[in-house]
Structures are given as structure tokens and as C-alpha cells.
C-alpha positions as CSV (number, residue, x, y, z in Angstrom):
1,X,0.0,0.0,0.0
2,X,2.8,2.4,0.9
3,X,4.6,1.5,-2.3
4,X,1.5,2.4,-4.3
5,X,1.1,5.7,-2.6
6,X,4.7,6.6,-3.3
7,X,4.4,5.7,-7.0
8,X,1.1,7.4,-7.5
9,X,1.6,10.6,-5.5
10,X,5.1,11.1,-4.1
11,X,7.2,10.2,-7.1
12,X,5.3,12.3,-9.6
13,X,5.5,15.3,-7.2
14,X,9.2,14.8,-6.8
15,X,9.6,14.9,-10.6
16,X,7.1,17.7,-11.2
17,X,8.5,20.1,-8.6
18,X,12.0,20.7,-10.2
19,X,10.5,20.8,-13.7
20,X,7.9,23.3,-12.6
21,X,10.6,25.3,-10.9
22,X,12.7,25.5,-14.1
23,X,9.6,26.5,-16.1
24,X,8.9,29.4,-13.8
25,X,12.6,30.5,-13.9
26,X,13.9,30.2,-17.5
27,X,17.0,32.2,-16.4
28,X,18.0,29.4,-14.1
29,X,17.7,26.8,-16.9
30,X,20.0,29.0,-19.1
31,X,22.5,29.2,-16.2
32,X,22.5,25.5,-15.8
33,X,23.4,25.0,-19.5
34,X,26.1,27.7,-19.6
35,X,28.9,25.3,-20.2
36,X,27.3,24.1,-23.4
37,X,26.0,27.5,-24.6
38,X,27.3,28.9,-27.8
39,X,28.8,32.4,-27.4
40,X,30.2,31.7,-23.9
41,X,33.6,30.4,-23.0
42,X,35.3,29.2,-19.8
43,X,37.9,31.6,-18.5
44,X,41.2,29.7,-18.5
45,X,42.6,29.0,-15.0
46,X,39.4,30.0,-13.2
47,X,37.0,27.0,-12.7
48,X,33.3,27.7,-13.1
49,X,33.8,31.2,-14.6
50,X,32.2,31.8,-18.0
51,X,32.5,34.9,-20.2
52,X,30.5,36.0,-23.2
53,X,32.6,36.0,-26.3
54,X,31.7,39.6,-26.9
55,X,34.0,40.6,-24.1
56,X,37.2,42.2,-25.3
57,X,40.7,40.9,-24.2
58,X,41.0,43.9,-21.9
59,X,37.6,43.2,-20.3
60,X,38.5,39.5,-19.8
61,X,41.8,40.5,-18.1
62,X,39.9,43.0,-15.9
63,X,37.3,40.4,-15.0
64,X,40.0,37.8,-14.1
65,X,41.7,40.3,-11.8
66,X,38.5,41.4,-10.2
67,X,37.3,37.8,-9.6
68,X,40.6,37.0,-7.8
69,X,40.4,40.2,-5.7
70,X,36.8,39.5,-4.7
71,X,37.5,35.9,-3.9
72,X,40.4,36.9,-1.7
73,X,38.3,39.5,0.1
74,X,35.6,36.8,0.8
75,X,38.3,34.5,2.1
76,X,39.6,37.1,4.5
77,X,36.2,38.3,5.6
78,X,34.8,34.8,6.4
79,X,38.1,33.1,7.4
80,X,37.8,30.7,4.5
81,X,35.9,30.4,1.2
82,X,33.3,27.6,0.7
83,X,31.1,29.0,-2.0
84,X,31.4,27.2,-5.4
85,X,29.0,29.4,-7.4
86,X,29.3,29.5,-11.2
87,X,30.1,33.1,-12.4
88,X,28.7,34.4,-15.7
89,X,29.9,37.7,-17.2
90,X,27.7,39.4,-19.8
91,X,29.3,42.7,-21.1
92,X,26.1,43.5,-23.1
93,X,22.8,44.3,-21.5
94,X,20.8,42.1,-23.8
95,X,22.8,39.1,-22.8
96,X,22.6,40.0,-19.2
97,X,18.8,40.1,-19.3
98,X,18.8,36.5,-20.6
99,X,20.3,35.3,-17.3
100,X,19.2,37.9,-14.7
101,X,15.4,38.5,-14.6
102,X,14.6,42.1,-15.3
103,X,18.3,42.9,-16.1
104,X,18.5,45.4,-13.3
105,X,21.6,46.3,-11.3
106,X,25.2,45.4,-11.9
107,X,24.8,41.8,-10.9
108,X,22.5,39.2,-9.4
109,X,22.6,35.8,-7.8
110,X,20.5,32.7,-8.3
111,X,20.4,29.9,-5.7
112,X,18.6,26.6,-6.0
113,X,17.0,24.4,-3.3
114,X,19.4,21.6,-4.4
115,X,22.5,23.6,-3.8
116,X,23.6,25.0,-7.1
117,X,24.4,28.8,-7.3
118,X,25.0,31.2,-10.2
119,X,26.3,34.7,-10.1
120,X,25.5,36.8,-13.1
121,X,27.5,40.0,-13.8
122,X,26.2,42.6,-16.3
123,X,27.9,45.5,-18.2
124,X,28.6,47.3,-14.9
125,X,29.5,44.1,-13.0
126,X,33.1,43.9,-14.1
127,X,34.1,45.3,-10.7
128,X,35.6,43.8,-7.6
129,X,33.0,45.3,-5.3
130,X,30.1,43.9,-7.3
131,X,31.6,40.5,-7.5
132,X,32.5,40.4,-3.8
133,X,28.9,41.5,-3.0
134,X,27.4,38.6,-5.0
135,X,30.0,36.1,-3.7
136,X,29.1,37.0,-0.1
137,X,25.5,36.0,-0.8
138,X,26.8,32.7,-2.2
139,X,29.0,32.2,0.9
140,X,25.9,32.4,3.1
141,X,24.1,29.9,0.9
142,X,27.0,27.6,0.9
143,X,27.3,27.6,4.7
144,X,23.6,27.4,5.6
145,X,21.8,26.0,2.6
146,X,19.1,27.6,0.4
147,X,16.1,26.6,2.7
148,X,17.7,27.8,5.9
149,X,18.7,31.2,4.4
150,X,15.2,31.7,2.9
151,X,13.4,30.7,6.1
152,X,15.7,32.0,8.9
153,X,18.0,34.8,7.7
154,X,16.3,38.2,7.4
155,X,17.0,39.9,4.1
156,X,18.4,43.0,5.8
157,X,21.2,40.8,7.3
158,X,21.8,39.0,4.0
159,X,22.2,42.3,2.1
160,X,23.9,44.2,5.0
161,X,26.5,41.5,5.2
162,X,27.2,41.6,1.5
163,X,27.6,45.4,1.8
164,X,30.5,44.9,4.2
165,X,32.6,43.5,1.4
166,X,31.2,46.0,-1.1
167,X,33.3,49.1,-0.7
168,X,30.9,51.1,-2.9
169,X,28.6,51.3,0.1
170,X,30.7,50.7,3.2
171,X,34.2,51.4,4.6
172,X,36.7,48.5,4.6
173,X,37.9,50.0,7.9
174,X,34.9,48.3,9.5
175,X,36.8,45.1,9.4
176,X,40.2,45.5,7.6
177,X,42.6,47.8,5.9
178,X,41.8,48.6,2.3
179,X,43.1,46.0,-0.2
180,X,45.0,46.5,-3.4
181,X,41.8,47.0,-5.4
182,X,41.3,50.4,-3.8
183,X,43.0,53.4,-5.4
184,X,42.7,55.7,-2.3
185,X,42.4,55.6,1.5
186,X,38.8,56.0,2.6
187,X,38.5,58.6,5.5
188,X,37.8,57.1,8.9
189,X,34.5,58.9,9.2
190,X,33.2,57.4,6.0
191,X,31.0,54.6,7.4
192,X,28.2,54.9,4.9
193,X,29.2,56.5,1.6
194,X,25.8,56.0,0.0
195,X,25.5,57.8,-3.3
196,X,22.2,59.4,-2.4
197,X,21.1,61.9,0.2
198,X,18.8,59.7,2.3
199,X,17.1,60.8,5.5
200,X,14.5,58.8,7.2
201,X,15.5,55.2,8.0
202,X,13.4,52.1,7.8
203,X,12.7,49.6,10.6
204,X,14.6,46.3,10.4
205,X,11.3,44.5,11.1
206,X,10.0,45.9,7.8
207,X,12.9,44.4,5.9
208,X,12.7,40.7,6.8
209,X,11.8,39.3,3.4
210,X,13.0,39.8,-0.2
211,X,9.6,41.4,-1.0
212,X,9.9,43.7,2.0
213,X,13.4,44.8,0.9
214,X,13.0,45.1,-2.9
215,X,9.2,45.5,-3.2
216,X,9.1,49.3,-3.1
217,X,10.3,52.0,-5.4
218,X,14.0,53.0,-6.0
219,X,14.1,55.3,-3.0
220,X,12.7,52.5,-0.7
221,X,15.4,50.1,-1.9
222,X,18.2,52.6,-1.3
223,X,16.8,53.3,2.2
224,X,16.7,49.5,2.7
225,X,20.4,49.2,1.7
226,X,21.3,52.1,4.0
227,X,19.4,50.7,6.9
228,X,20.9,47.2,6.6
229,X,24.4,48.6,6.0
230,X,24.3,50.8,9.1
231,X,22.9,48.0,11.3
232,X,25.5,45.3,10.2
233,X,28.3,47.9,10.4
234,X,27.3,48.6,14.0
235,X,27.0,44.9,14.9
236,X,30.3,43.9,13.1
237,X,32.2,46.8,14.7
238,X,31.2,45.4,18.1
239,X,31.5,41.6,17.7
240,X,34.4,41.7,15.3
241,X,34.9,39.7,12.1
242,X,34.9,36.4,14.0
243,X,31.3,37.1,14.8
244,X,30.2,36.3,11.3
245,X,31.3,32.6,11.2
246,X,30.3,32.3,14.8
247,X,26.8,33.3,13.9
248,X,26.4,31.1,10.8
249,X,27.9,28.1,12.7
250,X,25.3,28.5,15.4
251,X,22.5,28.8,12.9
252,X,23.8,25.7,11.1
253,X,23.5,23.9,14.5
254,X,19.8,24.8,14.8
255,X,20.1,28.0,16.9
256,X,17.6,30.9,16.0
257,X,19.0,33.8,14.1
258,X,17.7,36.6,16.3
259,X,18.7,34.9,19.6
260,X,22.2,34.2,18.3
261,X,22.7,37.7,16.8
262,X,21.8,39.3,20.1
263,X,23.7,36.8,22.2
264,X,27.0,37.5,20.4
265,X,26.5,41.2,21.0
266,X,25.7,40.8,24.7
267,X,28.7,38.5,25.2
268,X,31.0,41.1,23.6
269,X,29.7,43.9,25.7
270,X,30.1,41.8,28.8
271,X,33.7,41.0,27.9
272,X,34.4,44.7,27.3
273,X,32.9,45.6,30.7
274,X,35.0,42.9,32.5
275,X,38.2,44.1,30.7
276,X,37.3,47.7,31.7
277,X,37.1,46.8,35.3
278,X,40.4,45.0,35.3
279,X,42.1,48.1,33.9
280,X,40.7,50.4,36.6
């Protein structure tokens, strides 16, 4: 009887779910077939990195350099690098739109419930900051899995964390000295060099889901980025870089995000108070 139920209901559902998923997201299907797609070539020496053949030699050299810089930044930020996402570089907007729904922004990431991940970089994505931003999303997926990230990690933290390695929107002095990809020293008071004059902040409770974060107009999205960047900057400045893997390790063991996030902060404040008393 159980065997009949499995064959009649469970097995068809298991087959239909991934097929339906791919039909709803044709961009994902294109990403999955990138190795066999005409017009794209693997970048020699960099596994799982594909470049549209319209990229000039100069663009390919730049992209290689930026990928290496971004990967090194991720390794230093997290302590090691576990993400294995496939990178796809599209120098032309029309090609970018084939792999990134809507074709907005400089880059986007696609993760799947079965563990595959793809990072698509558009015409403005040949940049170490953009690549590091997308790789940070992938690192979170690699450590916690698609389901846990979607269900337990608030979008403000996911985006805020990625902004910590994206020096377009945050200061590297939050967690390190600037690396060789920077052409100048950011001033120490530049904690949030957002390119727009934004005033009223949003509540973190209103930025929990992807729809909350990106569902409004352009100004809302920029405010969402600013809010998340300032909160994660504050938290990271207190708990230190080691707090990031400590948080993800605890969540991987089944601990709730909010409790762990607050506990790490409390422990750091308590340690600072104890050290302060010893120095009196």
C-alpha cells in the first residue's frame, strides 16, 4: 500500500517540482546550461567562470583580476571560502537580461534548493565590489543552505553582510585595511558613503523578506540598503569579524538567528565591561 502511494503521488510530485521550478525561472535553466551554450567560453585558469565571447581581451583581463580580488576578500572576511558558485559575465545588457530576470543592477545571484548557485554580472558588473557582494550571498548559501537562508535569515542581514565587502557602500575599515583594489584611502569617518542623500531610516522588522526589501520604489530600496548597512556595520564593529562565522555556525547547528545575533552582541559587551574593570 505504501509503495502504491509513493508511486502514485510522491514520485510524480518529486519529478514535477523541479520541472515546474525551471519552467517558472527560465533564467535558471540557461545558467545550468552555460557550459554548453554557444557564445560563452570558460575563462582559463578559473574554474566555473564563463565569459560571453563579446568581451574584449581587456575586459577579460579585468574580469579575471576582479574575480581574484573578490574571492580573496571573501576568504579574509569569512576566514575561508566555501562557495562554489558559477560566475557568468555578460558585457552586453541584452545578454545580461537573458540570465538575470529584469536585467537590473550590476549583478544578481540565483540559488537553488538543491545547492547550485549562479552569479551573473552585467555590463557594470566587471568590478571587484560587485563580484564580492554577490560572492558574499553565495557564501551564506554555501554555509547554511538555500532553505535555511530563505526561512531563517532576514533579508536585511543578507544584504547588509554583502555590503560589508562591497566598498561602494561601506568602509573597509569596519573590518580590515583597504586592499589593493582600492585606489585611495577612505577617510575614517566614511562609514556609509551612500551615493544618495537619504534621511528617514526604515525599521529592520519591515525588511525581513525579499519582497519587503525590494518591493518598493527605488528610494525605498536605497533606504533599505542604507538601513541594513548601518545595522550590520554597528554589529560587526562590536562583535568583530569572528562574529560572522560564529553566527552562521550556530544557525547551522539549529540556533535561531535573532537569539544568536543578540547573544553574540551581549557577550562582547560583557567582555568589554570585564576588561574595563580589570584596567581600573
